[in-house]
C-alpha positions as MATLAB code, in Angstrom:
seq = 'MAKVGIFFGTDTGSTRKVAKLIAQKLGDSADKPLNVNRIDDSALLAYDYLILGTPTLGSGLLPGLEADCELKSWAEFLEQYDDLDLSGKKVALFGMGDQVGYPDEFVDGLGELFDYVEDCGAELFGRWPNVGYEFNESAALDGDEFVGLVVDKDNQASLTDERVSHWVEQVIAEFGL';
ca = [
      13.241   13.987   -9.279;
      12.240   13.430   -5.657;
      13.644   10.554   -3.662;
      10.334    8.728   -2.997;
       7.971    7.363   -5.612;
       4.389    6.778   -4.505;
       2.252    4.349   -6.509;
      -1.243    3.127   -5.798;
      -4.098    1.038   -7.106;
      -7.630    2.226   -6.467;
     -11.236    1.335   -7.078;
     -13.177    4.164   -5.412;
     -10.495    6.840   -5.141;
      -9.848    6.407   -1.412;
      -6.405    4.900   -1.950;
      -5.509    7.813   -4.222;
      -6.579   10.272   -1.525;
      -4.386    8.570    1.072;
      -1.486    8.468   -1.410;
      -1.873   12.227   -1.885;
      -1.960   12.741    1.887;
       1.256   10.715    2.239;
       2.885   12.782   -0.516;
       1.795   15.978    1.222;
       3.351   14.812    4.499;
       6.583   13.867    2.687;
       6.790   17.262    0.999;
       9.626   17.719   -1.485;
      10.920   14.211   -0.744;
       8.132   12.668   -2.845;
       6.914   12.988   -6.380;
       3.234   13.171   -7.258;
       1.517    9.809   -6.594;
       0.763    7.757   -9.692;
      -1.906    5.166  -10.364;
      -0.228    1.844  -11.075;
      -2.492    1.231  -14.079;
      -0.829    4.211  -15.803;
       2.797    3.131  -15.461;
       5.195    0.405  -16.468;
       7.946   -1.201  -14.412;
      10.478    1.502  -15.335;
       8.511    4.004  -13.231;
       9.061    1.907  -10.100;
      12.658    1.174  -10.954;
      13.455    4.899  -11.220;
      13.256    5.244   -7.411;
      15.326    3.831   -4.573;
      12.460    4.487   -2.136;
       8.922    3.382   -2.901;
       5.592    3.679   -1.152;
       2.943    1.402   -2.624;
      -0.731    1.408   -1.709;
      -3.692   -0.805   -2.434;
      -7.310   -1.226   -1.477;
      -8.771   -4.612   -0.697;
     -11.820   -5.373   -2.782;
     -14.751   -7.411   -1.537;
     -13.557  -10.719   -0.233;
      -9.909   -9.803    0.200;
      -8.585   -9.300   -3.313;
      -6.312   -6.817   -5.002;
      -8.035   -4.605   -7.588;
      -8.545   -6.536  -10.820;
      -8.802  -10.016   -9.322;
     -12.572  -10.074   -8.867;
     -14.346  -11.684  -11.810;
     -16.525   -8.637  -12.495;
     -13.831   -6.037  -11.901;
     -12.965   -3.932  -14.951;
     -10.128   -2.136  -13.155;
      -6.924   -4.090  -13.691;
      -4.653   -2.025  -11.467;
      -2.321   -4.047   -9.213;
      -3.534   -7.442  -10.445;
      -2.601   -6.660  -14.041;
       0.669   -5.007  -13.028;
       1.741   -7.977  -10.897;
       0.870  -10.413  -13.638;
       2.664   -8.392  -16.312;
       5.798   -7.861  -14.195;
       5.988  -11.106  -12.247;
       9.791  -11.146  -12.625;
      10.364   -7.551  -11.474;
      13.658   -7.124   -9.608;
      13.311   -4.706   -6.707;
      16.608   -5.672   -5.085;
      18.140   -2.663   -3.379;
      14.816   -0.815   -3.239;
      13.394    0.302    0.102;
       9.637   -0.141    0.068;
       6.854    0.756    2.491;
       3.254   -0.320    1.940;
      -0.160    0.956    2.899;
      -3.534   -0.652    2.478;
      -7.175    0.280    2.656;
      -9.811   -1.959    4.201;
     -13.168   -2.230    5.922;
     -12.815   -4.039    9.240;
     -16.574   -4.103    9.910;
     -17.812   -5.158    6.468;
     -14.980   -7.635    5.842;
     -13.628   -8.746    9.228;
     -12.448  -12.115    7.907;
     -10.293  -10.695    5.100;
      -9.406   -7.285    6.443;
      -6.745   -5.653    4.207;
      -5.871   -8.979    2.589;
      -4.886   -7.060   -0.563;
      -2.073   -5.476    1.456;
      -0.849   -8.956    2.355;
      -0.872   -9.965   -1.311;
       1.052   -6.859   -2.329;
       3.557   -7.506    0.474;
       4.145  -11.066   -0.782;
       4.738   -9.813   -4.321;
       7.158   -7.052   -3.306;
       9.026   -9.370   -0.945;
       9.357  -11.977   -3.717;
      10.806   -9.239   -5.949;
      13.679   -8.763   -3.479;
      12.735   -5.399   -1.961;
      13.685   -4.406    1.563;
      10.403   -3.736    3.368;
       9.696   -1.053    5.952;
       6.727    0.641    7.585;
       5.137   -2.088    9.672;
       2.142   -0.896   11.668;
       0.660   -2.134   14.982;
      -2.715   -3.864   14.847;
      -3.861   -2.025   17.984;
      -7.082   -0.066   17.523;
      -8.585   -2.271   14.832;
     -11.316   -4.891   15.318;
     -11.310   -7.751   12.816;
     -11.135  -11.538   12.767;
      -8.420  -12.323   10.233;
      -6.008  -10.562    7.912;
      -3.445  -11.794    5.406;
      -1.593   -8.529    6.097;
      -0.678   -9.534    9.646;
       2.768  -10.707   10.597;
       2.646  -11.512   14.296;
       1.080   -8.520   16.039;
       1.870   -6.077   13.254;
       0.487   -5.301    9.847;
       3.032   -5.399    7.020;
       2.238   -1.737    6.334;
      -0.010    1.135    7.312;
      -3.686    0.180    7.470;
      -6.376    2.776    6.829;
     -10.096    2.115    7.334;
     -11.833    5.196    5.962;
     -15.208    3.440    6.182;
     -15.179    3.027    9.953;
     -12.267    5.093   11.297;
     -11.982    8.063    8.947;
     -11.262   10.398   11.850;
      -8.036    8.493   12.575;
      -6.666    8.640    9.026;
      -4.692   11.890    9.223;
      -3.100   11.012   12.561;
      -2.204    7.489   11.436;
      -0.724    8.729    8.165;
       1.305   11.417    9.969;
       2.811    8.957   12.439;
       3.471    6.373    9.766;
       5.175    8.862    7.443;
       7.444    9.981   10.302;
       8.257    6.331   10.977;
       8.985    5.605    7.302;
      11.186    8.688    6.941;
      13.269    7.452    9.881;
      13.368    3.857    8.633;
      14.317    4.941    5.102;
      17.006    7.215    6.560;
      15.752   10.291    4.708;
];
């Protein structure tokens, strides 16, 4: 088994594509990314290093929290495993968002996932500067940094590969791999 487990929630497939790109950049250090709606908590607990990704749906929610959303994904997982113990786990997060369409809740789902993982006792890595993004508010901001990598494939698709490459290098160093 590889050292890094990559897990994601998705609604349109974009988060899955970024998870695969991250896995590609990590090479043999990572296992194949898995959709969180296809796992249980033992899958996360099998790894000491985790990379978790989420989109933000509509008005700033994790997948599954919108009333008309059939995809349970992270919302169902978090509800089912609200007492998950991630103590001793090193975790980095990434989030998808649309800074133009949703400038007042840009990557808020990432902020929600961060809060959950932090409450579970994980050690968090992979903060990302907010430079180069234009938005009004984000629950994923902590000071001048996002709590993880932020990807906006709707408005900045051409920056995705470069951002992922730099972030993966940063996470490798921070994880000590």
